[in-house]
Structure formats: structure tokens, C-alpha cells
C-alpha positions as CSV (number, residue, x, y, z in Angstrom):
1,M,74.4,94.3,133.9
2,T,76.6,91.2,133.4
3,K,74.9,87.9,132.9
4,K,77.0,84.8,133.7
5,Y,76.6,81.4,132.0
6,A,78.9,78.4,132.0
7,N,82.0,80.6,132.9
8,L,81.2,83.0,130.1
9,A,80.0,86.6,130.3
10,I,77.6,88.5,128.1
11,I,78.5,92.1,128.5
12,S,75.9,94.7,127.5
13,N,74.0,91.8,125.9
14,N,76.3,92.0,122.8
15,T,79.9,91.3,123.9
16,F,81.0,87.7,124.3
17,E,84.1,87.1,126.5
18,A,85.6,83.7,127.3
19,T,87.4,83.9,130.6
20,K,88.8,80.4,130.3
21,A,88.6,77.3,128.3
22,V,85.4,75.3,129.1
23,N,84.9,71.6,128.4
24,L,81.4,71.5,126.8
25,H,81.6,68.0,125.5
26,H,81.1,69.3,121.9
27,Y,84.2,67.3,120.7
28,D,83.0,67.2,117.1
29,I,82.8,70.9,116.8
30,S,86.1,71.5,118.6
31,S,87.9,68.9,116.5
32,A,86.7,70.3,113.3
33,L,87.8,73.8,114.3
34,Q,91.4,72.6,114.9
35,T,91.8,71.9,111.2
36,T,92.4,75.5,109.9
37,L,93.8,78.9,110.8
38,E,91.8,80.7,108.2
39,F,89.0,83.0,109.6
40,N,86.5,82.3,106.8
41,E,87.0,78.5,107.1
42,L,86.6,78.6,110.9
43,I,83.3,80.6,110.7
44,A,82.0,78.3,107.9
45,I,82.8,75.2,110.0
46,F,81.3,76.6,113.2
47,T,78.0,77.7,111.6
48,S,77.7,74.4,109.8
49,K,78.3,72.4,112.9
50,I,75.8,74.3,115.0
51,A,73.0,74.5,112.3
52,D,71.0,71.6,113.7
53,K,71.3,73.0,117.3
54,I,70.7,76.7,116.5
55,P,69.0,76.8,113.1
56,H,69.9,80.0,111.2
57,S,69.6,81.2,107.6
58,A,72.7,83.4,107.3
59,Y,75.8,84.6,109.1
60,I,78.1,87.6,108.9
61,Y,81.6,87.7,110.5
62,I,83.5,91.0,110.6
63,N,87.1,91.4,111.7
64,T,88.3,95.0,111.4
65,E,91.9,94.3,112.4
66,F,92.4,92.3,109.2
67,G,89.8,94.1,107.0
68,L,87.7,91.0,106.8
69,E,84.0,90.5,106.2
70,V,82.7,87.0,105.6
71,K,79.0,86.4,104.9
72,S,76.8,83.7,103.6
73,G,73.1,82.7,103.4
74,V,69.8,84.4,103.2
75,F,69.6,87.6,105.2
76,T,66.5,88.1,107.3
77,R,65.2,90.5,109.9
78,H,65.9,88.6,113.2
79,S,69.5,88.3,114.3
80,C,71.8,87.9,117.3
81,N,75.1,89.6,117.4
82,Y,78.3,88.9,119.5
83,A,81.5,90.9,119.7
84,L,84.0,88.1,120.5
85,K,87.1,88.5,122.7
86,V,89.3,86.5,125.0
87,E,91.8,87.8,127.5
88,Q,91.2,91.4,126.3
89,Q,92.0,90.4,122.7
90,Q,89.4,91.3,120.1
91,L,88.5,88.5,117.8
92,G,85.8,90.0,115.6
93,E,82.0,90.1,115.5
94,L,79.6,87.3,114.6
95,K,76.0,87.7,113.6
96,L,73.5,84.9,113.0
97,M,70.2,85.6,111.2
98,R,66.9,83.8,110.6
99,N,63.2,84.7,110.0
100,H,62.0,84.2,113.6
101,R,63.4,85.4,116.9
102,F,66.1,83.6,118.8
103,S,64.7,82.3,122.1
104,E,66.4,82.7,125.5
105,S,67.3,79.0,125.4
106,D,68.7,79.4,121.8
107,L,70.9,82.2,123.0
108,Q,72.1,80.3,126.1
109,L,73.1,77.3,124.0
110,L,74.8,79.5,121.4
111,E,76.8,81.3,124.1
112,A,78.0,77.9,125.3
113,L,78.8,76.7,121.8
114,L,80.8,79.9,121.1
115,C,83.3,78.7,123.6
116,C,84.4,76.1,121.0
117,L,85.1,78.9,118.6
118,I,86.9,81.4,120.7
119,Y,90.3,79.7,121.1
120,P,90.6,78.6,117.4
121,L,89.8,82.3,116.5
122,K,92.5,83.4,118.9
123,N,95.0,81.0,117.3
124,A,94.0,82.3,113.9
125,T,94.5,85.9,115.1
126,L,98.0,85.2,116.5
127,F,98.9,83.4,113.2
128,H,97.7,86.2,111.0
129,Q,99.3,88.9,113.2
130,A,102.6,87.1,112.9
131,L,102.2,86.8,109.2
132,K,101.3,90.4,108.9
133,M,104.4,91.5,110.8
134,A,106.6,89.2,108.6
135,Y,105.1,90.8,105.5
136,T,105.1,94.4,106.6
137,D,107.9,97.0,106.2
138,P,108.1,98.6,109.7
139,L,109.2,102.0,108.6
140,T,106.5,102.7,105.9
141,Q,103.8,100.2,107.0
142,T,103.5,99.0,103.5
143,R,104.0,95.4,102.4
144,N,107.6,94.3,102.0
145,R,109.6,92.6,99.2
146,A,108.7,89.0,100.4
147,S,105.0,89.9,100.3
148,F,105.5,91.3,96.8
149,N,107.1,88.1,95.6
150,D,104.1,86.1,96.9
151,S,101.4,88.5,95.7
152,I,102.6,89.1,92.2
153,Q,102.8,85.4,91.4
154,R,99.3,84.9,92.7
155,E,97.9,87.9,90.8
156,M,99.6,86.9,87.6
157,S,98.0,83.4,87.8
158,L,94.6,84.9,88.5
159,A,94.9,87.4,85.6
160,T,96.0,84.8,83.2
161,R,93.3,82.3,84.3
162,N,90.5,84.9,84.2
163,A,91.7,86.9,81.1
164,K,91.9,90.0,83.3
165,N,94.3,93.0,83.1
166,L,97.1,93.3,85.6
167,S,99.3,96.4,85.8
168,L,102.4,97.4,87.8
169,I,103.8,100.8,88.8
170,F,107.4,101.3,89.9
171,F,107.9,104.4,92.0
172,D,111.2,106.0,92.9
173,I,111.8,109.1,95.0
174,D,113.9,111.6,93.0
175,H,117.3,112.6,94.4
176,F,116.8,110.6,97.6
177,K,120.5,110.2,98.2
178,T,120.8,114.0,98.2
179,I,118.1,114.2,100.9
180,N,119.9,111.7,103.0
181,D,123.3,113.3,102.5
182,T,122.0,116.9,103.1
183,Y,119.6,116.4,106.0
184,G,120.5,113.0,107.4
185,H,118.9,109.6,107.6
186,D,116.2,110.6,110.0
187,C,114.9,113.0,107.3
188,G,115.3,110.2,104.8
189,D,113.1,108.0,106.9
190,I,110.4,110.7,107.2
191,T,110.5,111.1,103.5
192,L,110.0,107.4,102.9
193,A,107.2,107.1,105.5
194,S,105.5,110.3,104.1
195,S,105.8,109.1,100.5
196,A,104.2,105.7,101.4
197,K,101.3,107.6,103.2
198,W,100.7,109.8,100.1
199,I,100.8,106.8,97.8
200,K,98.3,104.9,99.8
201,E,96.0,107.9,99.9
202,S,95.9,107.9,96.1
203,L,95.1,104.2,95.7
204,R,91.9,102.2,95.5
205,E,91.0,99.7,98.1
206,S,92.0,96.8,95.8
207,D,95.5,98.2,95.0
208,L,98.5,96.8,96.8
209,V,101.6,98.8,97.6
210,F,105.0,97.3,98.6
211,R,108.4,98.8,99.6
212,Y,110.6,97.1,97.0
213,G,113.9,98.3,98.4
214,G,115.6,101.6,99.3
215,E,113.5,104.5,98.0
216,E,111.5,102.3,95.6
217,F,107.9,101.2,95.9
218,V,105.8,99.0,93.7
219,I,102.1,99.2,93.3
220,L,100.2,96.1,92.0
221,L,96.9,96.9,90.2
222,S,94.6,94.0,89.6
223,D,92.0,94.3,86.8
224,T,93.6,97.5,85.6
225,S,94.4,98.5,82.0
226,A,97.5,100.3,80.9
227,N,95.6,103.6,80.5
228,A,94.0,103.3,83.9
229,A,97.3,102.5,85.5
230,E,99.0,105.4,83.8
231,M,96.3,107.7,85.1
232,L,96.7,106.4,88.6
233,A,100.5,106.8,88.4
234,E,100.0,110.4,87.4
235,R,97.6,111.0,90.3
236,I,100.3,109.6,92.7
237,R,103.0,111.8,91.0
238,T,100.9,114.9,91.4
239,S,100.1,114.1,95.0
240,I,103.8,113.7,95.9
241,E,104.7,117.0,94.1
242,N,102.0,118.9,95.9
243,H,103.1,117.9,99.4
244,T,105.9,119.5,101.4
245,I,108.0,117.9,104.2
246,A,108.9,120.0,107.2
247,Y,112.1,118.9,108.8
248,G,113.5,121.1,111.6
249,M,113.6,124.6,110.2
250,E,113.6,123.4,106.6
251,T,110.8,122.7,104.2
252,I,111.6,120.0,101.6
253,K,109.9,119.5,98.3
254,I,110.2,116.0,96.8
255,T,109.2,114.5,93.5
256,A,109.1,111.0,92.1
257,S,109.5,109.1,88.8
258,L,107.1,106.3,88.0
259,G,107.1,103.5,85.4
260,V,104.1,101.6,84.3
261,S,103.8,98.1,82.7
262,T,100.8,95.9,81.9
263,L,100.9,92.1,81.7
264,H,101.0,90.8,78.2
265,E,100.7,87.3,76.8
266,G,104.0,85.5,77.1
267,D,105.3,87.7,80.0
268,T,107.1,86.0,82.8
269,L,107.3,87.4,86.3
270,E,110.8,88.7,85.5
271,S,109.8,90.4,82.2
272,F,106.7,91.9,83.7
273,V,108.7,93.5,86.6
274,K,111.6,94.5,84.3
275,H,109.2,96.4,81.9
276,A,108.0,98.5,84.8
277,D,111.5,99.0,86.2
278,D,112.8,100.0,82.7
279,A,109.9,102.5,82.3
280,M,110.7,104.1,85.7
281,Y,114.4,104.6,84.6
282,M,113.1,106.0,81.4
283,A,111.2,108.6,83.4
284,K,114.4,109.3,85.4
285,N,116.5,109.7,82.2
286,N,113.9,112.0,80.6
287,G,114.1,114.6,83.5
288,R,112.5,113.0,86.5
289,N,109.1,113.9,88.1
290,Q,107.1,112.2,85.4
291,V,105.4,109.0,84.5
292,A,106.6,106.7,81.7
293,L,104.7,103.8,80.1
294,S,106.7,100.6,79.1
295,R,107.0,100.1,75.4
């Protein structure tokens, strides 16, 4: 049953849908929400601004499209939960918690106040979707070179500041030109997309993979020692070797060469990357289908 309130709809008691913008005279909330396009900041601002109207002890915001979970406060047994959307666009789920039940009047006021949040969330979603597209390689669905340039500088700064390990794996498909020349570029594209999929299946959640160019990929490993990075590279190499690509009536076995480097004191971005690249070429020169560690 659909319950209507102030041009909003509560669907199945859990889904919040704004059908159009509504002037609720909460200008302070709306103005504050116009200051950022970051999901975590929007939720923090919104929950702070409504705290005196709808007292709560904690909140959780989940956005599966961007793999995001934002939470803060003291978690208790009573909660209200809304799946947010506007114009059929999913905007995530927001849960508020406190140690006593939310009354009907609390929920009605909250549903009205949520109208202030919906459109800033939509703007944030559109912004991050555009950013994601700009930073994603369309063929392999990995991050692209521009994303790598941004990410590695950030990760190097964090590793240096926090005295943490940072490692890098360069990955290159062996004899890729031969695959292209023999079977055509469509087969080459399938090889690249399949390799990216198998790489990602071998990685941890915190690892980042980028298409560096051509048949080369780079894997950025935060808080990872040289030995751990070498073990992960070997796992990736084995996974590639154990898979077969079916193309037309042909079955194609592929292998890859991988080079590993770990950030050392005094390394620049250029030297850090070059050590991994040199190690990868060392693996190539030593017979391919192997992992080499930078010296």
C-alpha cells in the first residue's frame, strides 16, 4: 500500500521516492547540502542538521553502485530505514538509529526532510558516475592511465606519511602481437578483457588494477610488502596460465610476465614505476611466463 505525504511516496514502508522538488522551507539544510558532491559529507551534513528535529544516535548510508558504506555514532536496536531514489534512479539507503522507537510524527517529519537530501544525492551520483566513466577503460572495465596517475601519487603520499608498505605489479601479456596478427583484433580484445577479469579475481578488495596501455596492466597494492606482492603476482600468473580462451573453433592459451617493485625511501614516482617496469622486462627476457622482483 502506498502512503502519500507532501508529494512524496513511501513504498512498502521502506522505499523513499521523491517525485518532484518540494519547497519545505528548510533553507538552512538545503543550503548546507549545496556545498559538496561527496556522499559521506552530504550524509554527515544532513544527519547533523536534522539532529534537533529527529534525535538519533547513529546513521548508516550504503550505496552499492559505488561500493560505499558510511556509518557513524552509537548503534542501537531501534531504527528506520529508507531506500532512496528519484526518477527511477537509485541513490542508496539511509538508516537512522536510536534507543527508542521512532514515532509516526517523527517518520512523517523525516520523510519531509529527506526531500532536501534527495536532489543533492542525485547531483553527487551524476558527478561520480561521470568521474567513474572518465577513469574507466571501457574494454576491460579496469581503471585507466589517468586514474593510475592520480591514485599512485595519493598512495605514495599516504605510504610515506604513515610509514606503510606500498607495492606495484606490472603485468604484460606474452606474445600479444602474435595473438592479434594470427586471430585478429577482436580476439585481442577478448584476450585483454579476459585477462583483466582473471586479474581482478585474484586480487584483494583493497587492491587497484589499471590498464596502463596496450596489453599492460598495473596493480597497486597498499600496505603490501615485497614478499606479499611477489606471492600475489605469482597467484595472478598461475591464474592466467590455467585459463583457456575459446575463439571461434580455436582454443588459445595465454601467459603473462610480471614485475614487482616496492616503494623505498628516496623513490620518486618515476623511479618506483620504472623499477616495476624493469622487473617485468626482466621476466620477459628470462623466458616469459614468470614473476621477477626489482633489484
